[in-house]
N, CA, C and O of each residue as an XYZ file, in Angstrom:
940
protein
N      61.561     62.163    -45.049
C      61.258     62.874    -46.361
C      62.274     64.039    -46.493
O      62.820     64.556    -45.518
N      62.473     64.398    -47.737
C      63.312     65.332    -48.240
C      62.484     66.786    -47.978
O      61.274     66.661    -47.788
N      62.991     68.024    -47.957
C      62.513     69.202    -47.777
C      61.415     69.550    -48.662
O      60.235     69.854    -48.484
N      62.308     69.384    -49.854
C      60.950     69.966    -51.280
C      60.343     69.050    -51.228
O      59.252     69.373    -51.700
N      60.306     67.678    -50.847
C      58.923     66.838    -51.159
C      57.658     67.425    -49.969
O      56.470     67.596    -50.241
N      58.340     67.663    -48.586
C      57.446     67.939    -47.793
C      56.666     69.349    -48.009
O      55.494     69.508    -47.667
N      57.553     70.462    -48.685
C      56.989     71.906    -49.109
C      56.047     71.627    -50.052
O      54.879     71.974    -49.877
N      56.516     70.856    -51.346
C      55.476     70.586    -52.346
C      54.521     69.831    -51.819
O      53.509     70.379    -52.254
N      54.114     68.785    -51.061
C      52.987     67.961    -50.821
C      52.452     68.686    -49.931
O      51.247     68.509    -50.109
N      52.605     69.529    -48.918
C      52.218     70.487    -48.139
C      51.418     71.117    -49.001
O      50.262     70.710    -49.112
N      51.900     72.302    -49.830
C      51.357     73.124    -50.789
C      50.010     72.264    -51.686
O      48.802     72.425    -51.863
N      50.791     71.556    -51.978
C      49.236     70.724    -52.817
C      48.033     70.378    -52.436
O      46.969     70.567    -53.025
N      48.359     69.543    -50.795
C      47.468     69.123    -50.269
C      46.240     70.536    -49.739
O      45.032     70.680    -49.928
N      47.052     71.189    -49.183
C      46.311     72.620    -49.120
C      45.508     73.351    -50.044
O      44.510     74.042    -49.840
N      46.173     73.054    -51.194
C      45.041     73.658    -52.056
C      43.860     72.831    -52.624
O      42.740     73.250    -52.916
N      44.408     71.399    -52.735
C      43.146     70.461    -52.640
C      42.306     70.236    -52.027
O      41.221     69.806    -52.421
N      42.692     70.531    -50.693
C      41.613     70.548    -49.452
C      40.866     72.033    -49.660
O      39.651     72.055    -49.463
N      41.496     73.198    -50.023
C      40.763     74.373    -50.082
C      39.632     74.089    -51.443
O      38.479     74.508    -51.539
N      40.271     73.385    -52.250
C      39.036     73.423    -53.966
C      37.991     72.507    -53.348
O      36.780     72.630    -53.528
N      38.812     71.208    -52.308
C      37.921     70.415    -52.435
C      36.404     70.877    -51.232
O      35.277     70.395    -51.343
N      36.777     71.750    -50.326
C      35.710     72.393    -49.508
C      35.040     73.401    -50.172
O      33.816     73.412    -50.306
N      35.770     74.229    -50.583
C      35.129     75.555    -51.173
C      34.105     75.194    -52.744
O      33.125     75.824    -53.141
N      34.620     74.246    -53.236
C      34.241     74.118    -54.911
C      33.710     72.949    -54.877
O      32.569     72.899    -54.418
N      34.261     71.845    -55.276
C      33.677     70.357    -55.371
C      32.430     70.094    -54.055
O      31.257     69.793    -54.277
N      32.840     70.230    -53.147
C      31.882     70.064    -51.955
C      30.624     70.765    -52.213
O      29.854     70.130    -51.493
N      29.920     71.687    -52.794
C      29.102     72.528    -52.994
C      28.567     72.014    -54.332
O      27.344     72.154    -54.345
N      29.044     71.458    -55.493
C      28.183     71.430    -56.412
C      27.042     70.411    -56.181
O      26.354     70.293    -57.195
N      26.765     69.883    -55.471
C      25.555     68.785    -55.237
C      25.536     68.151    -56.197
O      24.537     68.451    -56.850
N      26.175     67.329    -56.711
C      26.069     66.059    -57.428
C      25.665     64.727    -56.621
O      25.966     64.470    -55.455
N      24.888     63.912    -57.543
C      24.164     63.034    -56.799
C      25.553     61.989    -56.618
O      26.589     61.842    -57.267
N      25.031     61.412    -55.487
C      25.985     60.537    -54.906
C      27.192     60.952    -54.277
O      26.932     61.751    -53.377
N      28.292     60.748    -54.383
C      29.368     60.830    -54.121
C      29.898     62.465    -54.350
O      29.210     63.291    -54.950
N      30.998     62.711    -53.866
C      31.873     64.138    -54.144
C      33.196     63.992    -55.150
O      33.794     62.924    -55.277
N      33.444     64.811    -55.615
C      34.751     64.151    -56.928
C      35.779     64.545    -55.532
O      35.728     65.608    -54.912
N      36.920     63.110    -55.175
C      37.882     63.734    -54.335
C      39.034     63.876    -54.792
O      39.756     63.005    -55.278
N      39.359     65.600    -54.572
C      40.552     65.770    -55.308
C      41.893     65.673    -54.373
O      43.048     65.701    -54.798
N      41.478     65.551    -52.974
C      42.345     65.308    -52.131
C      42.921     64.005    -51.880
O      43.967     63.684    -51.317
N      41.911     63.261    -52.481
C      42.396     61.553    -52.410
C      43.293     61.184    -54.022
O      44.217     60.377    -53.922
N      43.061     61.651    -55.138
C      43.670     62.086    -56.334
C      45.145     62.771    -56.017
O      46.165     62.153    -56.325
N      45.195     63.715    -55.562
C      46.629     64.203    -55.052
C      47.553     63.393    -54.209
O      48.761     63.335    -54.441
N      46.825     62.618    -52.990
C      47.710     61.976    -52.252
C      48.010     60.451    -53.211
O      49.110     59.924    -53.048
N      47.204     59.918    -54.000
C      47.445     58.885    -55.052
C      48.592     59.317    -55.976
O      49.498     58.553    -56.310
N      48.501     60.436    -56.316
C      49.739     60.862    -57.570
C      50.934     61.361    -56.816
O      51.865     61.546    -57.599
N      51.208     61.614    -55.706
C      52.324     61.815    -54.905
C      53.039     60.477    -54.524
O      54.258     60.317    -54.460
N      51.822     59.307    -54.218
C      52.110     58.352    -53.724
C      52.680     57.413    -54.847
O      53.193     56.342    -54.525
N      52.598     57.794    -56.136
C      52.820     57.074    -57.426
C      54.564     57.656    -57.625
O      55.353     57.132    -58.411
N      54.838     58.634    -56.871
C      55.902     59.299    -57.519
C      57.202     58.814    -56.230
O      58.358     58.442    -56.431
N      56.515     58.985    -55.016
C      57.765     59.162    -53.822
C      57.607     57.884    -53.492
O      58.700     57.520    -53.059
N      56.659     56.775    -53.448
C      56.821     55.764    -52.924
C      55.586     55.045    -51.702
O      54.601     55.733    -51.436
N      55.734     53.819    -51.111
C      54.802     54.086    -50.507
C      54.534     54.571    -49.006
O      53.440     54.779    -48.483
N      56.146     54.734    -48.297
C      56.406     54.833    -47.029
C      55.746     56.620    -47.064
O      54.797     56.926    -46.342
N      56.345     57.534    -47.896
C      55.980     59.121    -48.403
C      54.601     58.482    -48.474
O      53.990     58.510    -47.406
N      54.111     58.031    -49.287
C      52.509     57.457    -49.719
C      51.679     57.801    -48.276
O      50.720     58.564    -48.159
N      52.290     57.071    -47.301
C      51.289     56.835    -46.584
C      51.447     58.153    -45.499
O      50.456     58.603    -44.924
N      52.664     58.649    -45.317
C      52.597     59.633    -44.596
C      51.728     60.852    -45.109
O      50.831     61.445    -44.509
N      52.150     61.033    -46.177
C      51.355     62.356    -47.050
C      49.899     61.853    -46.735
O      49.180     62.739    -46.271
N      49.275     60.548    -46.895
C      47.740     60.423    -46.568
C      47.276     60.440    -45.326
O      46.060     60.427    -45.131
N      48.050     60.466    -44.440
C      47.445     60.413    -43.112
C      47.379     61.894    -42.668
O      46.444     62.441    -42.082
N      48.676     62.493    -43.102
C      48.244     64.368    -42.821
C      47.303     64.833    -43.496
O      46.622     65.739    -43.015
N      47.023     64.298    -44.842
C      45.859     65.022    -45.880
C      44.703     64.697    -44.956
O      44.002     65.559    -44.426
N      44.530     63.158    -44.777
C      43.373     62.853    -43.872
C      42.814     63.486    -42.738
O      41.677     63.848    -42.435
N      44.497     63.540    -41.913
C      43.897     64.652    -40.690
C      43.501     66.321    -41.137
O      42.789     67.015    -40.411
N      43.889     66.652    -42.002
C      43.364     68.206    -42.108
C      41.823     68.012    -42.499
O      40.974     68.754    -42.005
N      41.466     66.932    -43.457
C      40.286     66.936    -43.926
C      39.475     66.425    -43.038
O      38.290     66.445    -43.372
N      39.750     65.914    -41.887
C      39.031     65.319    -40.313
C      38.881     66.467    -39.705
O      37.762     66.551    -39.200
N      39.852     67.818    -39.466
C      39.630     69.042    -38.710
C      38.940     69.973    -39.105
O      38.222     70.696    -38.414
N      39.234     70.046    -41.037
C      38.366     71.247    -41.805
C      36.879     71.211    -41.150
O      36.223     70.302    -40.641
N      36.662     72.412    -41.352
C      34.612     71.913    -41.677
C      34.716     72.399    -43.163
O      35.488     72.925    -43.965
N      33.453     71.891    -43.024
C      32.094     71.362    -42.308
C      32.541     69.785    -42.182
O      31.850     68.948    -42.763
N      33.745     69.355    -41.391
C      33.666     67.570    -41.010
C      32.487     67.439    -40.151
O      32.143     68.132    -39.194
N      31.939     66.421    -40.678
C      30.824     66.075    -39.552
C      30.830     64.272    -38.770
O      29.920     63.630    -38.246
N      32.072     63.990    -38.983
C      32.889     63.105    -38.326
C      33.904     62.983    -37.852
O      34.756     63.861    -37.991
N      34.196     61.562    -36.956
C      35.165     61.278    -36.172
C      36.538     61.812    -36.711
O      37.013     61.450    -37.787
N      37.183     62.788    -35.781
C      38.309     62.963    -36.373
C      39.292     61.407    -36.652
O      38.995     60.339    -36.117
N      40.093     61.536    -37.290
C      41.045     60.317    -37.494
C      40.820     59.498    -38.634
O      41.667     58.938    -39.329
N      39.540     59.492    -38.752
C      38.505     58.502    -39.645
C      39.295     58.532    -41.311
O      40.042     57.697    -41.821
N      38.819     59.733    -41.811
C      40.056     59.990    -43.120
C      41.018     59.783    -43.038
O      41.421     58.996    -43.895
N      41.840     60.178    -42.238
C      43.228     60.137    -41.985
C      43.642     58.524    -41.989
O      44.606     58.114    -42.636
N      42.995     57.871    -41.378
C      43.421     55.912    -41.448
C      43.094     55.921    -43.365
O      43.908     55.571    -44.218
N      42.111     56.274    -43.533
C      41.391     55.866    -44.868
C      42.868     56.152    -45.875
O      43.452     55.232    -46.447
N      43.350     57.768    -45.947
C      43.890     58.109    -46.919
C      45.448     57.577    -46.356
O      46.494     57.685    -46.996
N      45.359     57.224    -45.549
C      47.105     56.544    -44.934
C      47.250     54.925    -45.455
O      48.298     54.342    -45.732
N      46.075     54.472    -45.491
C      46.203     52.919    -46.066
C      46.217     53.350    -47.771
O      46.888     52.595    -48.475
N      45.652     54.292    -48.335
C      45.488     54.126    -49.892
C      46.712     54.851    -50.210
O      47.215     54.361    -51.221
N      47.257     55.637    -49.835
C      48.800     56.443    -49.965
C      49.950     55.224    -50.281
O      50.744     55.119    -51.216
N      49.737     54.480    -49.280
C      50.438     53.129    -49.004
C      50.555     52.208    -49.813
O      51.620     51.724    -50.198
N      49.236     51.827    -50.202
C      48.684     50.923    -51.087
C      49.393     51.276    -52.504
O      50.042     50.373    -53.031
N      49.295     52.704    -53.238
C      49.352     53.484    -54.284
C      50.398     53.449    -54.301
O      50.807     53.302    -55.453
N      51.603     53.545    -53.159
C      52.798     53.398    -53.710
C      53.609     52.476    -53.536
O      54.836     52.488    -53.637
N      52.844     51.583    -53.243
C      53.289     49.566    -53.641
C      53.273     49.560    -55.169
O      54.022     48.846    -55.836
N      52.324     50.443    -55.707
C      52.212     49.975    -57.342
C      53.183     50.847    -58.312
O      53.179     50.649    -59.527
N      53.860     51.641    -57.816
C      54.965     52.523    -58.364
C      55.657     51.308    -58.655
O      55.875     50.381    -57.875
N      56.057     51.429    -60.144
C      56.949     50.476    -60.787
C      58.738     50.593    -60.190
O      59.139     51.702    -59.841
N      59.295     49.882    -60.153
C      60.625     49.621    -60.027
C      61.357     50.889    -60.453
O      61.926     51.765    -59.802
N      61.070     50.623    -62.331
C      61.847     52.016    -63.078
C      61.679     52.682    -62.700
O      62.713     53.349    -62.696
N      60.383     53.541    -61.876
C      59.662     54.560    -61.848
C      59.067     55.294    -62.964
O      59.189     56.500    -63.183
N      58.307     54.301    -63.753
C      58.175     54.782    -65.004
C      56.751     54.109    -65.825
O      56.919     53.002    -66.337
N      55.615     54.642    -65.931
C      54.703     53.879    -66.539
C      54.483     53.724    -67.947
O      54.278     54.821    -68.465
N      54.453     52.898    -68.649
C      54.639     52.967    -70.079
C      53.335     53.304    -70.795
O      53.276     53.263    -72.024
N      52.373     53.610    -70.099
C      50.940     53.667    -70.428
C      49.791     54.189    -69.215
O      49.802     53.764    -68.060
N      48.973     55.033    -69.664
C      47.974     55.748    -69.319
C      47.376     54.703    -68.222
O      46.979     55.253    -67.195
N      47.238     53.206    -68.271
C      46.388     52.175    -67.861
C      47.058     52.075    -66.009
O      46.317     52.137    -65.028
N      48.251     51.948    -65.961
C      48.950     52.071    -64.505
C      48.113     52.786    -63.738
O      47.295     52.260    -62.983
N      48.276     54.144    -63.893
C      47.694     55.431    -62.702
C      46.232     54.879    -63.104
O      45.587     54.262    -62.256
N      45.780     55.067    -64.214
C      43.955     55.233    -64.530
C      43.594     53.991    -63.386
O      42.805     54.271    -62.483
N      44.163     52.688    -63.449
C      43.273     51.252    -62.768
C      44.017     51.921    -61.250
O      43.121     52.290    -60.491
N      44.970     52.074    -60.855
C      45.077     52.648    -59.398
C      44.016     53.910    -58.945
O      43.273     53.760    -57.975
N      44.022     55.010    -59.649
C      42.760     55.537    -59.140
C      41.555     54.865    -59.342
O      40.776     55.108    -58.421
N      41.009     53.970    -60.351
C      39.718     53.216    -59.795
C      39.621     52.326    -58.222
O      38.783     52.276    -57.321
N      41.126     51.612    -58.505
C      41.223     51.017    -57.418
C      41.216     52.048    -55.944
O      40.647     51.641    -54.932
N      41.735     53.057    -55.969
C      41.232     53.966    -54.714
C      40.297     54.656    -54.149
O      40.019     55.037    -53.012
N      39.683     54.768    -55.666
C      38.180     55.279    -54.829
C      37.249     54.473    -54.901
O      36.097     54.887    -54.775
N      37.489     53.237    -55.101
C      36.334     52.231    -54.590
C      36.932     51.766    -53.374
O      36.125     51.395    -52.522
N      38.441     51.677    -53.016
C      38.841     51.131    -51.701
C      38.518     51.940    -50.640
O      38.104     51.484    -49.574
N      38.765     53.772    -50.980
C      38.693     54.496    -50.257
C      37.436     54.550    -49.569
O      37.405     54.549    -48.339
N      36.179     54.609    -50.416
C      34.768     54.444    -50.415
C      34.514     53.350    -49.426
O      34.138     53.746    -48.323
N      34.617     52.292    -49.557
C      34.381     51.181    -48.966
C      35.228     50.863    -47.666
O      34.693     50.103    -46.859
N      36.483     51.353    -47.370
C      37.124     51.322    -46.436
C      36.388     52.596    -45.479
O      36.183     52.500    -44.269
N      36.096     53.636    -46.219
C      35.436     54.690    -44.949
C      33.864     54.488    -44.527
O      33.322     54.924    -43.511
N      33.336     53.790    -45.469
C      32.087     53.014    -44.748
C      32.489     52.104    -43.587
O      32.253     52.398    -42.415
N      33.204     50.816    -44.030
C      33.531     50.261    -43.283
C      34.259     50.691    -41.676
O      34.057     50.061    -40.639
N      35.089     51.857    -41.810
C      35.140     52.526    -40.789
C      34.138     53.100    -39.909
O      34.183     53.137    -38.680
N      33.254     53.531    -40.654
C      32.095     54.361    -40.133
C      30.819     53.225    -39.378
O      29.961     53.505    -38.542
N      31.051     52.186    -39.907
C      30.137     51.365    -39.306
C      30.552     50.758    -38.278
O      29.699     50.221    -37.571
N      31.956     50.666    -37.900
C      32.631     50.520    -36.836
C      32.246     51.733    -36.042
O      31.617     51.304    -35.074
N      32.307     52.803    -35.993
C      31.879     53.762    -34.784
C      30.453     54.017    -34.681
O      30.095     54.611    -33.665
N      29.421     53.633    -35.668
C      27.972     53.877    -35.752
C      27.747     54.683    -36.732
O      26.548     54.888    -36.923
N      28.307     55.100    -37.274
C      27.915     56.004    -38.614
C      27.276     54.859    -39.638
O      27.921     53.841    -39.888
N      25.979     55.095    -40.206
C      25.217     54.406    -40.707
C      24.827     55.523    -41.990
O      24.156     55.055    -42.909
N      25.140     56.652    -42.052
C      24.976     57.808    -43.234
C      24.998     56.593    -44.889
O      24.146     56.597    -45.778
N      26.246     55.699    -44.812
C      26.664     55.531    -46.144
C      25.335     54.368    -46.310
O      24.692     54.379    -47.359
N      25.020     53.474    -45.309
C      24.028     52.751    -45.433
C      22.467     53.163    -45.982
O      21.623     52.448    -46.524
N      22.432     54.514    -45.645
C      21.155     55.339    -45.862
C      21.174     55.589    -47.344
O      20.323     55.146    -48.116
N      22.081     56.243    -47.648
C      22.394     56.721    -49.034
C      22.387     55.758    -50.159
O      21.906     56.096    -51.241
N      23.046     54.211    -49.916
C      23.338     53.368    -51.056
C      24.604     53.265    -50.956
O      25.302     54.198    -51.354
N      25.285     51.915    -50.308
C      27.014     51.969    -50.543
C      27.259     51.551    -52.271
O      28.286     51.989    -52.791
N      26.699     51.057    -52.770
C      26.273     50.994    -54.196
C      26.549     52.273    -55.109
O      27.256     52.199    -56.114
N      26.120     53.097    -54.811
C      25.623     54.194    -55.598
C      26.640     55.103    -55.128
O      26.859     56.041    -55.894
N      27.424     55.062    -53.899
C      28.312     55.979    -53.311
C      29.526     55.034    -54.548
O      29.827     55.603    -55.597
N      29.917     54.064    -54.330
C      30.993     53.545    -54.849
C      31.245     53.759    -56.539
O      32.310     53.775    -57.155
N      29.952     53.905    -56.998
C      29.944     54.112    -58.553
C      30.238     55.470    -58.943
O      31.093     55.852    -59.742
N      29.246     56.282    -58.133
C      29.598     57.865    -58.506
C      31.159     57.814    -58.164
O      31.954     57.757    -59.103
N      31.679     57.836    -56.675
C      32.829     58.268    -56.710
C      34.157     57.338    -57.548
O      35.318     57.725    -57.420
N      33.940     56.540    -58.093
C      34.869     56.203    -58.984
C      34.471     56.819    -60.544
O      35.330     56.980    -61.411
N      33.584     57.010    -60.666
C      33.330     57.645    -62.109
C      33.596     59.454    -62.075
O      34.130     60.036    -63.020
N      33.084     60.212    -60.735
C      33.833     61.421    -60.519
C      35.435     61.672    -60.706
O      36.056     62.556    -61.297
N      35.868     60.473    -59.920
C      37.366     60.566    -59.442
C      37.817     60.536    -61.366
O      38.401     61.378    -62.048
N      37.323     59.386    -61.675
C      38.060     59.126    -63.342
C      38.025     60.126    -63.956
O      39.035     60.339    -64.627
N      36.910     61.169    -64.026
C      36.610     62.221    -65.129
C      37.587     63.651    -64.723
O      38.000     64.551    -65.454
N      37.728     63.452    -63.436
C      39.164     64.556    -62.619
C      40.188     64.346    -62.933
O      41.058     65.179    -63.186
N      40.299     62.746    -62.988
C      42.022     62.600    -62.822
C      42.607     63.073    -63.966
O      43.542     63.813    -63.664
N      42.451     62.959    -65.240
C      43.114     63.402    -66.533
C      43.574     64.815    -66.585
O      44.337     65.242    -67.451
N      43.117     65.454    -65.704
C      43.171     66.728    -65.495
C      44.337     67.235    -63.982
O      44.900     68.289    -63.688
N      44.294     66.302    -63.544
C      45.186     66.768    -61.868
C      45.995     65.726    -62.095
O      47.009     66.231    -62.578
N      46.141     64.556    -62.029
C      46.802     63.249    -61.484
C      48.433     63.631    -62.409
O      49.476     63.883    -61.805
N      48.313     63.592    -63.967
C      49.506     63.685    -64.678
C      50.269     65.304    -64.197
O      51.465     65.545    -64.354
N      49.492     66.049    -63.737
C      50.246     67.668    -63.460
C      50.765     67.317    -62.239
O      51.953     67.631    -62.170
N      50.343     66.790    -61.251
C      50.652     66.504    -59.867
C      52.055     65.522    -59.706
O      52.935     65.737    -58.872
N      52.058     64.485    -60.618
C      53.109     63.531    -60.391
C      54.287     64.199    -61.565
O      55.429     63.741    -61.543
N      53.966     65.163    -62.448
C      55.131     65.956    -63.068
C      55.732     66.766    -62.208
O      56.953     66.760    -62.049
N      54.842     67.619    -61.509
C      55.950     68.766    -60.735
C      56.266     68.075    -59.371
O      57.040     68.577    -58.556
N      55.507     66.687    -59.143
C      56.553     65.638    -57.896
C      57.598     65.391    -58.552
O      58.490     66.096    -58.082
N      58.094     64.580    -59.642
C      59.467     64.425    -60.425
C      60.207     65.272    -60.738
O      61.431     65.152    -60.795
N      59.343     66.596    -61.075
C      60.797     67.783    -61.310
C      61.014     68.340    -59.703
O      61.965     69.089    -59.480
N      60.240     68.005    -58.775
C      60.740     68.584    -57.517
C      61.993     67.721    -57.279
O      63.021     68.206    -56.806
N      61.877     66.455    -57.616
C      62.578     65.277    -57.031
C      64.240     65.870    -57.775
O      65.230     65.996    -57.055
N      64.267     66.148    -59.161
C      65.435     66.015    -59.826
C      66.217     67.655    -59.667
O      65.576     68.634    -60.047
N      67.222     67.781    -59.249
C      67.746     69.273    -59.056
C      68.127     69.352    -60.916
O      68.772     68.512    -61.543
N      67.488     70.641    -61.474
C      67.857     71.073    -62.672
C      68.976     71.391    -62.740
O      69.475     71.394    -63.865
N      69.701     71.730    -61.736
C      71.370     72.007    -62.476
C      72.182     70.713    -62.438
O      73.411     70.719    -62.493
N      71.520     69.717    -62.352
C      72.380     68.358    -62.426
C      72.069     67.944    -63.872
O      72.784     67.116    -64.437
N      71.059     68.482    -64.452
C      70.925     68.137    -66.024
C      71.932     68.216    -66.592
O      72.641     69.120    -66.151
N      72.505     67.458    -67.709
C      73.908     67.721    -68.576
C      73.329     67.520    -69.959
O      72.369     66.750    -69.980
N      73.684     68.022    -71.083
C      73.288     67.871    -72.133
C      73.716     66.823    -72.575
O      74.908     66.712    -72.288
N      73.161     65.610    -73.392
C      73.693     64.467    -73.592
C      73.478     63.242    -72.596
O      73.920     62.094    -72.649
N      72.803     63.755    -71.841
C      72.793     62.408    -70.858
C      73.094     63.093    -69.398
O      74.313     63.040    -69.233
N      72.725     63.453    -68.749
C      72.981     63.398    -67.162
C      72.246     62.163    -66.592
O      71.596     61.321    -67.211
N      72.544     62.264    -65.043
C      71.621     61.329    -64.378
C      70.395     62.019    -64.347
O      69.616     61.088    -64.551
N      69.808     62.875    -64.245
C      68.429     63.425    -64.366
C      67.687     63.209    -65.760
O      66.466     63.235    -65.913
N      68.655     62.987    -66.761
C      68.161     62.558    -67.931
C      67.498     61.059    -68.242
O      66.523     60.586    -68.825
N      68.846     60.549    -67.352
C      68.496     58.610    -67.514
C      67.380     58.527    -66.563
O      66.538     57.727    -66.971
N      67.073     59.066    -65.445
C      65.886     58.684    -64.319
C      64.752     58.878    -65.475
O      64.631     59.734    -66.351
N      64.035     57.834    -65.153
C      62.619     57.708    -66.274
C      61.511     58.694    -65.011
O      61.525     58.603    -63.784
N      60.610     59.622    -65.932
C      59.958     60.186    -65.243
C      58.631     59.236    -65.222
O      58.199     58.695    -66.239
N      58.050     59.107    -63.949
C      57.118     58.141    -63.723
C      55.706     58.830    -64.602
O      54.939     58.127    -65.259
N      55.604     59.947    -64.486
C      54.629     60.632    -65.157
C      54.207     60.495    -66.618
O      53.094     60.595    -67.134
N      55.541     60.211    -67.194
C      55.215     60.115    -68.669
C      54.552     59.486    -69.790
O      54.309     59.802    -70.955
N      54.238     58.002    -68.683
C      53.090     56.975    -69.636
C      51.713     57.831    -69.487
O      50.895     57.868    -70.405
N      51.523     58.528    -68.230
C      50.107     59.019    -68.161
C      50.087     59.975    -68.846
O      49.056     60.123    -69.502
N      51.349     61.178    -69.019
C      50.661     62.162    -70.280
C      51.075     61.569    -71.461
O      50.866     62.192    -72.502
N      51.690     60.349    -71.514
C      51.580     60.362    -73.434
C      50.354     59.663    -73.637
O      49.609     59.905    -74.586
N      50.067     58.561    -72.525
C      48.863     57.632    -72.714
C      47.399     58.154    -72.766
O      46.492     57.624    -73.409
N      47.291     59.375    -71.923
C      46.215     59.806    -71.103
C      45.733     61.352    -71.857
O      44.574     61.664    -72.130
N      46.822     62.085    -72.067
C      46.607     63.169    -72.801
C      46.836     63.616    -74.001
O      46.476     64.726    -74.394
N      47.547     62.657    -74.769
C      48.111     62.635    -75.801
C      49.462     63.755    -76.044
O      50.012     63.936    -77.131
N      49.820     64.427    -74.768
C      51.350     65.262    -74.726
C      52.248     64.114    -74.831
O      51.987     62.934    -74.600
N      53.865     64.892    -75.396
C      54.709     64.125    -75.298
C      55.833     65.219    -74.501
O      55.887     66.437    -74.668
N      56.633     64.437    -73.660
C      57.789     65.339    -73.299
C      58.898     64.106    -72.740
O      58.714     62.889    -72.766
N      60.046     64.827    -72.256
C      61.148     64.197    -72.309
C      61.785     63.906    -73.544
O      62.335     64.764    -74.234
N      61.693     62.366    -73.903
C      62.461     62.113    -75.348
C      62.359     62.612    -76.169
O      63.310     62.856    -76.912
N      60.951     63.044    -76.430
C      60.648     63.677    -77.676
C      61.295     65.218    -77.977
O      61.710     65.676    -79.042
N      61.227     65.789    -76.746
C      61.793     67.128    -76.591
C      63.212     67.222    -76.992
O      63.714     68.256    -77.433
N      63.868     66.057    -76.816
C      65.223     65.906    -76.923
C      65.422     65.647    -78.318
O      66.387     66.200    -78.845
N      64.572     64.792    -79.124
C      64.468     64.365    -80.234
C      63.989     65.654    -81.110
O      64.099     65.396    -82.308
N      63.593     66.695    -80.916
C      63.289     67.825    -81.635
C      64.506     68.785    -81.234
O      64.796     69.618    -82.093
N      65.116     68.789    -80.281
C      66.324     69.409    -80.437
C      67.396     69.159    -81.244
O      68.102     69.942    -81.879
N      67.448     67.413    -81.093
C      68.752     67.017    -81.872
C      68.513     67.245    -83.664
O      69.332     67.596    -84.513
N      67.081     66.893    -83.795
C      66.790     67.173    -85.010
C      67.032     68.598    -85.560
O      67.274     68.711    -86.762
N      66.994     69.520    -84.898
C      66.946     70.897    -85.118
C      68.455     71.500    -85.332
O      68.787     72.491    -85.982
N      69.470     70.356    -84.386
C      70.422     70.943    -84.426
C      71.401     70.072    -85.667
O      72.459     70.487    -86.139
N      70.861     69.062    -85.938
C      71.014     68.480    -87.165
C      70.760     69.240    -88.442
O      71.506     69.075    -89.408
N      69.904     69.931    -88.476
C      69.222     70.657    -89.874
C      70.223     71.542    -89.702
O      70.987     71.509    -90.666
N      70.550     72.353    -88.841
C      71.414     73.696    -88.657
C      72.589     73.237    -89.002
O      73.186     73.921    -89.834
N      73.262     72.006    -88.505
C      74.642     71.371    -89.032
C      74.618     71.096    -90.377
O      75.689     71.396    -90.905
N      73.734     70.598    -91.199
C      73.724     70.125    -92.644
C      73.545     71.310    -93.185
O      74.238     71.501    -94.184
N      72.887     72.130    -92.884
C      72.760     73.767    -93.493
C      74.216     74.595    -93.740
O      74.512     75.371    -94.648
N      74.807     74.251    -92.878
C      76.116     75.311    -92.311
C      77.201     74.337    -93.255
O      78.109     75.003    -93.754
N      77.230     72.971    -93.544
C      77.909     72.013    -94.344
C      77.388     72.646    -96.188
O      78.238     72.985    -97.011
N      76.384     72.662    -96.374
C      75.944     72.938    -97.870
C      76.362     74.321    -98.168
O      76.782     74.642    -99.280
N      76.248     75.136    -97.185
C      77.189     76.733    -97.453
C      78.646     76.604    -97.656
O      79.232     77.074    -98.632
N      79.254     75.892    -96.615
C      80.538     75.876    -96.669
C      81.048     75.074    -98.185
O      82.194     75.204    -98.614
N      80.100     74.329    -98.808
C      80.510     73.460    -99.856
C      80.086     74.398   -100.792
O      81.095     74.509   -101.488
N      79.052     75.320   -101.371
C      79.076     75.969   -101.910
C      79.868     77.328   -102.244
O      79.721     77.950   -103.296
N      80.599     77.643   -101.356
C      81.515     78.411   -100.846
C      82.650     77.957   -101.503
O      83.110     78.754   -102.321
N      83.181     76.988   -101.385
C      84.168     76.408   -101.791
C      84.375     75.997   -103.427
O      85.393     75.976   -104.120
N      83.019     75.694   -103.723
C      83.293     75.349   -105.026
C      83.417     76.834   -105.882
O      84.355     77.069   -106.644
N      82.298     77.784   -105.613
C      82.803     79.313   -106.127
C      84.517     79.378   -106.081
O      85.179     79.331   -107.119
N      85.167     79.500   -104.646
C      86.528     79.495   -104.898
C      87.325     78.942   -105.907
O      88.257     79.504   -106.482
N      86.795     77.507   -106.135
C      87.551     76.447   -107.247
C      87.440     77.488   -108.468
O      88.499     77.804   -109.009
N      86.458     77.944   -108.858
C      86.061     78.500   -109.975
C      86.709     79.694   -110.313
O      87.192     80.022   -111.396
N      86.660     80.293   -109.272
C      87.498     81.899   -109.219
C      89.064     81.410   -109.597
O      89.701     81.837   -110.560
N      89.535     80.431   -108.631
C      90.883     80.120   -109.062
C      91.478     79.904   -110.223
O      92.464     80.418   -110.753
N      90.413     78.702   -110.689
C      90.858     78.638   -112.360
C      90.819     79.554   -113.433
O      91.593     79.445   -114.384
N      89.825     80.607   -113.334
C      89.811     81.734   -114.032
C      90.969     82.086   -113.809
O      91.640     81.921   -114.828
N      91.518     82.467   -113.032
C      92.798     83.249   -112.830
C      93.491     82.501   -113.422
O      94.695     82.732   -113.534
């Protein structure tokens, strides 16, 4: 993994874990808890791919296992997020671009369901029957619902940050450099899920502005030329 990937991933994981423990974990919502750490791992895996997604998921899960008030065996959530990060990274398109918000949205749904079932399955293997007492169906439903509600406010921005860290701003050239040709993997979600437009539309606005200025300059020169001809004729 590149240094910028490690630095950005570590920062986002730590921030997500702090918010998870101090805010989301104390909301006392019915059923499951919104899993910001899971959404962070999924977002980074959608940009960096399956190998980096697995490594980030394992590290994030291990931190969650060791952070208080964790009451389960260490390594349990690390295994879950490692698998989720790997599988989520496999859904990354070859071109690195989602054409709509459905791709990331379905990935979030699958990750929420898969992480809940896998966590409960690992718990059953080690003798933890808490999910059985709470109700596995209710946990799956509430986990999916909460993560879907939280995803539009977190996933597109994390993906945009990860993609921006991947591209060197100095390598962007006006008129189409390598960074301009590289498709932004978060563009589909931002366009379809939040109504925002980035990249090509921003360049289109700049192009329209430049054209309007050029046309205005041509008209001014034309008017000056006509006035010059009239003055010559008068002489």
